[in-house]
C-alpha positions in Angstrom: 67.5 2.7 196.5 67.8 0.9 199.7 64.9 1.3 202.5 65.5 2.0 205.7 66.1 -1.3 207.5 68.3 -2.4 204.5 66.9 -3.9 202.0 66.2 -2.8 198.7 63.2 -0.8 198.2 60.1 -1.4 195.9 60.9 -0.8 192.6 57.9 2.1 190.9 55.3 -0.7 189.7 53.9 -0.6 185.7 50.5 -1.3 185.0 50.3 -5.2 183.9 48.1 -5.4 182.0 45.1 -7.9 182.6 44.9 -11.0 180.4 41.7 -10.5 177.8 39.8 -13.7 176.8 37.6 -13.4 174.4 34.0 -13.2 175.1 32.0 -16.0 174.6 28.3 -15.2 172.8 25.7 -17.2 174.4 24.9 -20.1 172.1 22.0 -21.0 170.9 20.3 -23.6 172.7 20.1 -27.0 170.8 17.3 -28.5 169.5 17.6 -31.4 171.7 17.3 -28.8 174.9 14.9 -27.2 173.6 13.0 -30.1 173.1 13.3 -31.3 176.7 12.6 -28.2 178.1 9.3 -28.5 176.0 8.9 -31.5 177.7 9.7 -30.9 181.0 7.0 -28.0 181.0 4.2 -30.3 179.6 4.9 -32.8 182.2 5.2 -30.0 184.5 1.7 -28.4 183.2 0.1 -32.0 183.9 1.3 -33.1 187.0 3.3 -35.5 185.5 6.8 -36.7 187.2 10.1 -37.2 186.4 9.7 -41.3 185.2 7.0 -39.8 182.9 8.7 -37.1 181.7 12.2 -39.3 181.1 9.7 -41.9 179.1 8.2 -39.6 177.1 11.4 -38.4 175.6 12.8 -41.8 175.1 10.0 -42.2 173.1 10.2 -39.0 171.2 7.3 -37.5 172.2 6.9 -33.6 171.1 4.6 -31.8 172.5 0.9 -30.6 170.6 1.5 -34.6 168.9 -0.4 -36.1 171.7 -2.1 -38.5 169.5 1.4 -40.1 168.3 1.0 -41.8 172.1 -2.3 -43.8 171.3 -1.4 -46.2 169.0 1.5 -47.3 170.5 1.6 -50.9 171.9 2.5 -52.1 175.3 6.1 -53.2 174.4 6.6 -49.3 173.1 5.5 -48.4 176.4 7.8 -50.7 178.4 10.4 -50.2 176.3 10.5 -46.2 177.1 10.8 -47.2 180.7 6.6 -46.4 181.6 4.9 -48.6 183.6 1.1 -49.6 183.2 -0.1 -46.6 185.7 2.2 -43.7 184.4 0.7 -45.0 181.2 -2.5 -43.8 182.5 -0.8 -40.5 184.0 0.5 -39.5 180.3 -2.8 -40.4 178.5 -5.0 -38.4 181.0 -3.2 -35.5 180.4 -2.9 -36.2 176.5 -7.1 -36.2 176.9 -6.8 -33.0 179.1 -4.7 -31.4 176.1 -7.1 -32.2 173.7 -10.1 -31.5 175.9 -8.0 -27.7 176.4 -7.9 -26.9 172.6 
């Protein structure tokens, strides 16, 4: 079929099937992600910064287990990158959490 300008006309189009991709189901959050989110929420609740939050994560801090921090020696706090004043803020948050219970 020729168009009026001398070029072949468009052929009737058949619908092209859209490629289908497997629908990904949301993956359950890994325990590590949940662990970090819990620490971040706890730090936020007690107005602690990113430095304190990162240090607590490195220490393996678990929300609700503040008593574990009370017996850490100075070298452990230093290893986690938590300087003395940040340590004081964290321990004050632990006391506040304990008082709230």
